[in-house]
C-alpha positions in Angstrom: -0.1 0.0 0.0 2.7 2.5 1.0 4.8 1.7 -2.1 1.8 2.3 -4.3 1.2 5.6 -2.6 4.9 6.6 -3.1 4.9 5.5 -6.8 1.6 7.3 -7.5 3.1 10.5 -5.8 6.2 10.2 -7.9 4.4 9.8 -11.1 2.0 12.7 -10.3 4.8 15.0 -9.2 7.6 14.2 -11.8 6.1 12.4 -14.7 2.6 13.9 -15.4 3.7 17.6 -15.4 6.5 16.9 -18.0 5.6 18.7 -21.3 6.8 17.0 -24.5 8.3 19.8 -26.6 6.9 18.5 -29.9 6.1 15.3 -32.0 8.6 12.6 -31.3 8.9 8.8 -31.0 8.4 7.4 -27.5 7.0 10.5 -25.8 6.2 8.5 -22.7 9.8 7.4 -22.5 10.8 11.0 -22.8 8.5 12.0 -20.0 9.9 9.2 -17.7 13.6 10.1 -18.3 12.8 13.8 -17.9 10.9 13.1 -14.7 13.7 11.0 -13.4 16.3 13.7 -14.0 13.9 16.2 -12.3 13.8 13.9 -9.3 17.5 13.6 -9.1 17.9 17.4 -9.4 15.5 17.9 -6.5 17.1 15.2 -4.5 20.5 16.7 -5.0 19.1 20.1 -3.8 17.6 18.5 -0.8 21.0 16.9 0.1 22.7 20.3 -0.4 20.4 21.9 2.2 21.0 19.1 4.7 24.7 18.1 4.3 26.0 21.3 2.6 27.7 19.7 -0.4 26.8 21.8 -3.6 24.0 20.1 -5.5 25.9 20.1 -8.8 28.7 18.0 -7.2 26.1 15.5 -5.9 24.2 15.4 -9.1 27.4 14.8 -11.1 28.5 12.1 -8.6 25.1 10.3 -9.0 25.1 10.4 -12.7 28.7 9.5 -13.1 28.3 6.5 -10.7 25.4 5.3 -12.8 27.6 5.6 -16.0 30.5 3.6 -14.5 28.4 0.7 -13.2 26.1 0.2 -16.2 26.1 -3.2 -17.9 27.6 -3.0 -21.4 24.8 -5.1 -22.9 25.8 -3.7 -26.4 29.2 -5.2 -26.3 29.5 -8.1 -28.7 33.2 -8.2 -28.8 33.6 -6.3 -32.1 35.6 -3.5 -30.4 38.2 -3.7 -27.7 38.8 -0.9 -25.4 41.3 0.1 -22.8 41.9 3.2 -20.7 45.3 4.9 -20.4 46.8 8.4 -19.9 48.1 10.7 -22.6 49.8 13.8 -21.4 48.3 13.2 -17.9 44.8 13.1 -19.4 42.7 9.9 -19.0 41.4 8.6 -22.4 39.6 5.5 -23.5 40.8 4.0 -26.7 38.5 1.8 -28.8 40.0 -0.5 -31.5 37.9 -2.6 -33.9 38.8 -6.3 -33.7 38.8 -6.7 -37.5 41.4 -4.1 -38.3 44.9 -5.4 -39.1 47.6 -4.3 -36.6 49.7 -3.6 -39.6 47.3 -1.0 -40.8 47.4 2.8 -40.1 43.8 3.4 -39.1 41.7 6.5 -39.3 41.1 7.8 -35.7 38.2 9.8 -34.2 39.1 11.8 -31.2 36.0 12.5 -29.2 35.1 15.2 -26.7 32.1 14.5 -24.5 29.3 17.0 -23.8 27.9 18.0 -20.4 28.3 21.7 -20.2 32.0 21.4 -19.3 31.0 20.2 -15.7 29.2 16.9 -16.5 30.0 13.9 -18.5 33.0 11.6 -18.9 34.5 8.8 -21.0 31.9 6.5 -19.3 28.9 8.7 -20.2 29.4 8.3 -23.9 30.9 4.8 -23.9 28.0 3.3 -25.9 28.2 5.9 -28.6 32.0 5.6 -29.0 31.8 1.7 -29.2 29.3 2.0 -32.0 31.3 4.7 -33.8 34.4 2.5 -33.8 32.3 -0.5 -34.9 30.6 1.2 -37.7 33.7 3.0 -39.1 36.3 0.5 -38.5 38.3 3.5 -37.1 39.9 3.9 -33.7 38.2 6.1 -31.3 40.0 8.1 -28.5 37.6 9.5 -26.0 39.1 12.3 -23.9 38.3 12.7 -20.3 39.3 16.4 -20.0 39.1 18.2 -16.5 35.8 19.7 -15.6 34.6 23.0 -14.1 34.2 24.4 -11.5 37.5 22.8 -10.4 39.0 24.5 -13.5 37.9 27.2 -15.8 38.4 28.0 -19.5 40.8 27.2 -21.3 41.7 24.1 -19.3 39.1 21.7 -20.9 40.3 22.8 -24.3 44.0 22.8 -23.3 43.6 19.2 -21.9 42.0 18.2 -25.2 44.5 19.6 -27.5 47.4 18.2 -25.6 45.9 14.7 -26.3 45.3 15.5 -30.0 48.9 16.8 -30.5 50.4 13.8 -28.8 48.3 11.4 -30.9 49.3 13.2 -34.2 53.0 13.5 -33.2 53.2 9.8 -32.1 50.8 8.3 -34.7 52.7 5.0 -34.9 52.4 4.3 -31.3 48.6 4.2 -31.9 48.8 2.8 -35.4 46.8 5.6 -36.8 47.1 7.8 -40.0 47.9 11.3 -39.0 46.2 12.5 -42.2 43.0 10.9 -41.3 42.2 12.4 -37.9 38.6 13.4 -37.2 37.5 15.4 -34.3 34.0 14.8 -32.8 32.1 16.3 -29.9 28.5 16.7 -28.7 27.3 19.8 -27.0 30.2 21.4 -24.9 32.3 18.8 -26.7 31.4 20.2 -30.0 32.7 23.6 -28.8 36.0 22.0 -27.9 36.2 20.2 -31.3 35.9 23.4 -33.2 38.4 25.3 -31.0 40.9 22.5 -31.0 40.8 22.3 -34.9 41.5 26.0 -35.2 44.3 25.9 -32.9 45.9 23.0 -34.7 45.5 24.8 -38.0 47.4 27.8 -36.6 50.1 25.5 -35.4 50.4 24.0 -39.0 49.7 20.5 -37.8 48.5 18.0 -40.4 45.0 19.2 -41.4 42.2 17.6 -39.6 40.3 15.4 -42.0 36.8 16.4 -40.6 34.9 17.8 -37.7 31.7 16.3 -36.4 29.6 18.6 -34.3 26.6 17.0 -32.6 24.0 19.6 -31.3 27.1 21.8 -30.5 27.4 24.6 -27.9 28.7 27.4 -30.2 28.2 30.6 -28.4 27.5 32.0 -24.9 26.5 35.5 -25.7 22.8 35.5 -26.8 20.4 33.5 -24.7 17.3 34.8 -26.5 17.8 33.1 -30.0 14.6 31.7 -31.6 15.4 28.2 -30.3 16.1 29.5 -26.7 12.8 31.4 -26.7 11.0 28.2 -28.0 12.4 25.4 -26.1 13.7 26.9 -22.8 10.2 26.8 -21.3 10.2 23.0 -21.8 13.3 22.5 -19.6 14.5 19.7 -21.8 15.4 16.7 -19.7 15.1 19.0 -16.7 18.7 19.9 -17.6 18.3 22.8 -20.1 16.9 25.2 -17.6 18.0 28.7 -16.6 19.7 27.9 -13.3 21.9 25.0 -14.8 22.6 27.0 -18.0 23.7 29.9 -15.9 26.1 27.6 -13.9 27.5 26.3 -17.2 28.4 29.8 -18.3 29.6 31.1 -14.9 31.7 28.0 -14.2 33.3 27.9 -17.6 34.3 31.5 -17.9 34.7 32.3 -14.2 32.0 34.8 -14.2 29.1 36.1 -11.9 26.0 36.4 -14.2 22.5 36.0 -12.7 19.9 34.1 -14.5 17.9 37.3 -15.1 20.8 39.0 -16.7 21.6 36.1 -19.1 18.1 35.1 -20.2 16.9 38.7 -20.7 20.1 39.5 -22.4 20.7 42.2 -19.7 24.3 41.4 -19.6 24.6 43.0 -23.0 24.8 46.6 -23.9 23.5 48.0 -27.3 27.0 47.9 -28.5 27.4 44.3 -27.5 24.2 43.4 -29.2 25.2 45.1 -32.4 28.7 43.4 -32.2 26.9 40.0 -31.9 24.7 40.4 -35.0 27.4 42.1 -37.1 29.6 39.2 -36.5 26.9 37.0 -37.9 25.9 39.5 -40.7 22.3 39.4 -39.5 19.6 41.9 -38.8 19.1 42.6 -35.1 16.3 40.7 -33.5 13.7 42.5 -31.4 13.8 39.8 -28.8 15.9 41.5 -26.2 16.0 43.8 -23.2 19.0 46.1 -23.3 20.0 47.8 -20.0 22.7 50.1 -21.6 25.9 48.7 -20.0 27.8 45.5 -20.4 28.2 43.2 -17.5 31.8 43.3 -16.2 32.3 39.7 -17.6 30.5 40.0 -20.8 33.7 40.7 -22.8 34.8 37.0 -22.0 31.9 35.6 -23.9 33.0 37.2 -27.2 36.2 35.3 -27.3 36.0 33.1 -30.3 37.7 30.3 -28.3 34.5 30.4 -26.0 31.9 31.4 -28.7 33.4 29.8 -31.9 30.3 30.9 -33.9 31.5 34.4 -33.7 34.9 33.9 -35.2 36.0 36.1 -38.1 35.3 35.1 -41.7 39.1 34.4 -42.2 39.1 31.8 -39.5 35.9 30.1 -40.7 36.9 30.2 -44.4 39.4 27.4 -43.9 37.1 25.1 -42.0 37.7 21.5 -42.8 34.9 19.0 -43.9 32.2 19.4 -41.2 29.2 17.3 -40.2 26.6 19.2 -38.1 24.0 17.1 -36.4 21.4 19.3 -34.8 18.5 18.3 -32.5 15.0 19.8 -33.2 14.2 20.1 -29.5 17.2 22.0 -28.3 17.8 25.6 -27.2 21.1 25.4 -29.2 19.4 24.6 -32.4 19.6 28.2 -33.8 23.3 28.3 -33.3 23.8 25.1 -35.3 21.7 26.6 -38.1 23.6 30.0 -37.9 27.0 28.2 -38.1 26.0 26.1 -41.1 24.7 29.3 -42.8 27.9 31.2 -42.1 29.9 28.3 -43.6 27.7 28.2 -46.6 28.1 32.0 -47.3 31.8 31.5 -47.2 31.6 28.9 -49.7 33.3 26.3 -47.4 33.4 23.0 -49.2 32.0 19.7 -47.8 29.6 20.8 -45.0 26.7 18.7 -44.2 23.8 19.7 -42.0 21.2 17.3 -40.6 18.5 17.9 -38.1 17.0 15.1 -36.0 13.6 15.1 -34.3 15.1 14.4 -30.9 16.2 16.4 -27.8 19.5 17.7 -26.7 21.8 15.2 -25.1 20.8 12.3 -27.5 24.2 10.6 -27.5 23.6 9.5 -23.9 20.4 7.8 -24.9 21.7 4.8 -26.7 21.3 2.1 -24.0 18.3 -0.1 -23.3 15.6 0.8 -21.9 16.2 4.4 -22.6 17.4 4.2 -26.2 15.8 6.4 -29.0 16.1 5.3 -32.6 16.8 9.0 -33.6 20.0 8.9 -31.4 21.2 5.9 -33.4 20.4 7.9 -36.6 22.9 10.5 -35.6 25.5 7.9 -34.9 24.9 6.1 -38.2 25.0 9.4 -40.3 28.2 10.5 -38.3 29.8 7.2 -39.2 28.8 7.5 -42.8 30.4 10.9 -43.0 33.7 9.5 -41.8 33.6 6.3 -44.0 33.1 8.4 -47.1 36.2 10.4 -46.2 38.6 7.6 -45.2 40.9 5.0 -46.7 43.2 2.5 -44.9 47.0 2.5 -45.3 49.0 -0.6 -44.9 
């Protein structure tokens, strides 16, 4: 009787109120997953009030523990993996079993999402296993350090150290340095773009391709069309104002408030003009300008933090790029804008695809919370790589 009451209360409190942002397969599954995250969030807040540990640390610990202990039901032995350190950064390396040890293999270097303060090599294990299996390429997943223990540019610096080492010591990993792909989802997509540009400036071998899965491309404007449309849905109970404010503050070591960011009150009129002039767009009317910049706003315009805002001469030499955007995502507009900028600059070999699924899809590949559209993103990403690789003996 008591268990029935508790279950009913949980469903009524956390499942029923969830709003599905639009037509999708398995809306009930989405409601259950979102409700579960909402419960974990409230539970972490409760523990914070009782034991004093910040809720984001508790939430990260809970989620990371679940990722570490999950049963790898997908593993059929087609891909071997091991963990090691490269330049003092933990990585997980995936190697297809049917690839000759004498072959120089293409390699995908992956940077996980999670707002720079969630996620790990464990959270995206299923995705990277399948990417390696589908492409017959090695995958190196990077466990860069997370905020708030570190700030920008440490996550990017950790990541580029790994990429440099792999390219410089390619025979150690049996990979072809001319067939290196960078891939990242959400915040990891941000890292992938920035790392590629830094390597280009260093005149390293050109990256063969970049794969951006629902990437975080700017932290300036929080009132884009997709923010205005999907923020009220609090996708997965994660894309919400308080968490997104923490993402920004933790990454750039700032003190923005929710009200400032989500009403664009951290921007002056000059800032707003600068944002839209970078994109060669007309100014949107969806803003509230207070007249002065927040003291930390200047940080957000750094193209190593908001790569969408880089100058044309930087974007012009972008390598082949796959952009996999999610329909139900506050970041959707930024993916569209990035694609449009690359098109206007006549950048060759850029593919944009949009999937009717929500932000964070790459962590929903495991039974019983798997979504077919998440696998579609993996399949299409793998095909992008397959079409641009060869094996060298």
